[in-house]
C-alpha positions, 0 to 999 in steps of 0.5 A: 124119295120122301122116305129117304129124306132125313129131317134136320133140326134148325141150328143157331148157326142158320141165322137167315130169316128165311130158315124159319119159313122152310123145313130142312132135310138131308138127302145123302150128303146134300141139304134140301128145303121145303116151303112151309106154305106151298110145300115146294121142295128145293133140291139146290140153290141154297137159302137164297133161292128159298128167300126169293121164292117167298119174297116174290123176287124173280130169280131162278125159281118159282114164286110162292102163291100161299105165303102170308103177305106180311112174311113176303114183305118182311123177306123183301125188305131183308133182300133189299137191305142185303143188296144195299149193304153189299153195294155200300161195302163194294163202294167203300172197299173201292175207295182208298182211304187217305191219311187226311181222312183218318180221325185224329190219332192220339195216345189212345189210338193205333193204326193197323193193317186189316189183312193179317194174312197178307200184311208184312210182319217185321222181325220185331212184330207181335200179335195183338188180339182185339176183342170186339163185343158184338151186340147181337147175340152177345158173341165175341169176335176176335181179330188179330193184327200184327204190329211193332211192339214198341209202337204200342208201348210208345203210344206214338202216332208217328211210330204207328204210321211209320210202322206200315207206311209202305201200305198207307191206303190199307190203314184203318183206325182201331181203338186201343181201349178194346185191346185187352192183352196190353200190359204196359204201365202207360196203358194201364194208367190211361185206362184207370183215368178213363174208368175214374171218369166213367165212375164220376159220371155214373156217381154224379147222376145217381146211376145204378152200378149195374149200368156197366153190365148193359150190353150197350156199355162197351159198344158205347165206349168203343164208339167214343174211342173210335171218334178220337178227341174232339167228338161232341157229346149228345145234348139234352135235346138230342136225347129227347129228340132224334136219338130217342125217336131212332131207338123207338123205331129200332125197337118197333121193328124188332117187335114187328119181326116177332109177329111172324113167329107169333103166327107160326108157334102162337104166343102168350100175353103176359100181364104184369101188375106193379104197385107203387108206394103212392098207390098207383097200379100199373099193368105191363103187357108183354108177349112171349114166344120161343124167340123172345119176350117183347114189351108192348105197353103199360097202362095206369090200372088204378081204376081199371082193376076195380072192374072186371068188365073194364079189365076184360075190355082192356085185355080184349083190345090187346088180343085184337091188336096181336091177333086172336088166332095168334094168342094161345093164352093170357097169363095173369095173377089169380085174383078175383077180378082177373078170374072174372075177366079171364072167364069172359075172355074165354067166352068171347074168344073160344080159341084161347085160354086164360091161365093163372101164373104158375110161378105165383102159384108155386111161390104161394106154396113156398110161402105157406111152407115157410109159415110152418113153425119148425121151418120158420124157426130154422129160417130165422136161425140161418138169418141170424148167422147171415146178418152177423156175417154180412154186417162185419167186413172182417167176418165176411172176408173170413167167410169168403176165404173158406168158401172160395169167394162164394156167398151163402146168400142166393137171391131168387124169384121172391122173398119166400123162394130166396129163404129156401134157396139160401138154406140150400146154399148154406147146406152146400157150404156146410163143411166150409162154414164149419171149417171157418168157425173151427179155424185159428183165424176165427178163434182170434176174432174178437166177435167169437168171444162176445154175445153177438157171436153166439149165433155162429154156434149153430154152425156146429150144432147138428140139430140145426143141420138136420133141420136145414137138411129136412127143409131142403128135402121138402122145398128143393123140388118146388124150387126146381119147379119154380126155376123151370117155370121162370126159365129163359132156356126153354118154354115151360109148358111141357115140363111143369106138370112133371115138375110138380109130380116130382115134387110130391113124389120126393116129399113122399119118398123122404117122409114115407108115412102118409100122416107125415107127408100129407101135411105138405101135400095139402099145401101143394094141392091147395094151390095147384088146384088152380092149375089142375083145371088148365088143360094146357099144362096136362096137354104139355105133359102128354105131348112131351115125349120125354114124359109121355112114354114113361107114364103108365096107361092110367095116367095117359087116360087121365090126361087125354081129356085135356088134350081133346079139350085143347084140340077143340079150343085151339083148332077151330077147323073141324077137319083139322081136328079129326086129322089130329085125333087120327094122328094121335094113334101113331104118337101113342103107339110110337109108330112110324118115324116116332119109333125110329132109334133116332127119335127115341134117343132124341126124346131126352136130348131135344126140346119137345117142340124141336123134337116134333119139328124134326120127327113129326113130318108124318103127322103134320097136323098133330105136329103143328098142334104140339109145337103150338102148345109146347112153345108157351111159357107158364109165368107172367113174370120175366127176369127184368128187374122192375127197379130198372124200368121206371114205368110209374114216371109215365103217369106222374106227368100230366102233359100229354106230349111229355107223357107220350115221350115217357111212354116211348122211353119206357118202351125202349128201356124195357125192350133193351133190358129184355134184349140182353136177357136170354138163355145164356144170360146170368144174373147181373149182380153177384154181390148180395149186398147190392141195393138191387137185392133189398127186396128179397134179401132185406131180412138176411142182411139188415144189421142187428147191432152197430159194429165196433171198430177193429176186427170185424169192422163194418168198413166196406173199404176193408173188404178184400177183392175176391175170386169166386170159384163155383163150389156146386156144379150147375145142373139142368133142372129138367134132367131127371124129371122123366124116370117114371110116372106111376104113383096113382096117389099123387094124381088123386091127391088133389081130388082128396083135397077137394073132398076135405074142403080145400077147394080154391074159390078162384078155380071154382069160379072159372071152371064150374 
């Protein structure tokens, strides 16, 4: 019957924790599930039966005797929590709610019926949509309530209660602050009053404007509104006491839940180094797995970084805490002390790799590109245009008008990446900018006639645009590789090798002559040499079906050595190693399930780890090995902006109790910030003039000369409200990476770099 089973991929809709511990198959019109541990097949009973099987609950089925104890305990807690919630809901639904039990109903509250299908609707009623922002997953739930239109407009508690007084037992309070579709002036006035109060509070404490983008902000407002008048604010001691304690416990529980995934897919330890202005060096330790990134702790490393042995001991303690069998790689910067500690770590723990951060590696390539004379001059020309525009509100308004509200600045991973990303954005908006400087509005602007406005002449200079176009041809593939490495949408391990191949291929295709493109290839190879000796990256390429079946035989033979190295290091059991090597034949020849049309089509549409999970059942050992590699990231950097997390404050206190409290506070802050980042999260701050952008945009927006009053004034209050329209469509950076890999020179390039003396000391130290 197994041959008739069709594997089914796990979808985001399947949110029960037990889904992660079973495999799903489709047999005809029915779903069947198989336990990952004892391999028992369930032909019915749903996910609840599987959960009882794993949790050891005596239900209608057998109990799994091979499930790890931590998984069993976790699922037992899930079942117990579900039972408690069901009992609580049953109890609350069976108790009628009296009028006396309702919170005070003021102008900002209304009373509505919970059941819109069974509640009565009077001839004068209307539908009101209440949007409730859900914290988990960021999804928006909508509930429709029917009520009298005049009751909303009057804001009267008596009218609201009289509205449905016939069914008083079913009344529930709803905060009008979450109703988005009410347009009555009185409501708008109240909302403006509330917003002013929020603004005064945030300004008064010096909070960052991005505080309102927190996923916890609207739920806080809703919770306050639901309490009505008279609800008290938490005290200073409450925040330092029970509230912080509860938040620490919540976050610790989330971290514990990730440990199950660490065992299944493996994980990466990320080491992030922060340097403060006063010389303090702090190391942040995070753990990355496909489900999420979590922050564990930070350490004052001012003394540690001077000794590779001390750094090794610190990393070793972290590996032991997470579990050496769970750790696939430790990612750090590529400085000498990290290299020495990483080398020792790999000797002591033969089942993991030390890996230099690929994002830092690619960023160094871009930095060297930017130091080339003609590229540096082109960047400076573009900066002069940008500084002129962003220091004059009249010119900025005019630019927004012609670019449909789009900025010409594009903040990126670092200053170097920002330089080239912004040049790319300027090229995309070329026609818009040229239309602006040839318009009547520009000719009437006083700055167009003055010496300071001469920098704008470059916008009509074709030589400038040719230089910008060439820079973009050379650097846009590297920027794409950097975005892939730092992506929250997918683990990067299966894509980085292909992305660097495409970058070199694009440069060669555009410049054609070897003497022209070899200059840029040498820069890439000099820094990529660090990664060339990391078998994980090559194995990720080999095990990604999107690329493997598009590579020629010579390239496959080059990469198989890296795969064998990973098998020996990541799989300690000799018998499992032998099974993986045998199963590789089926993958290389696309035999069995790998050759089915479904599997072939899915090579380009599924994430590589998802593809192996779906079609790798016949090669179970190889499938688990592939998923373990393809689930890893390649960068130690995360999207969380550092100025949001005041890690340094921990070590400014010399009191041990307060230092521990501050450490817990940072633990909560960092993980909360990480929780609102994810595959669908965009950048919080759209405004490039924001204070948070100063680190990467300072050279693009810093003022040149004082602006005079009048047309082009620097008064920010004269900036117009804008509606931003996407000019350039957002594309998938991995979309066109797999169209063929047959240029032998690209892979031999790094060997030529070694022969010419460009070999990096860090790679030499670690891998020779």
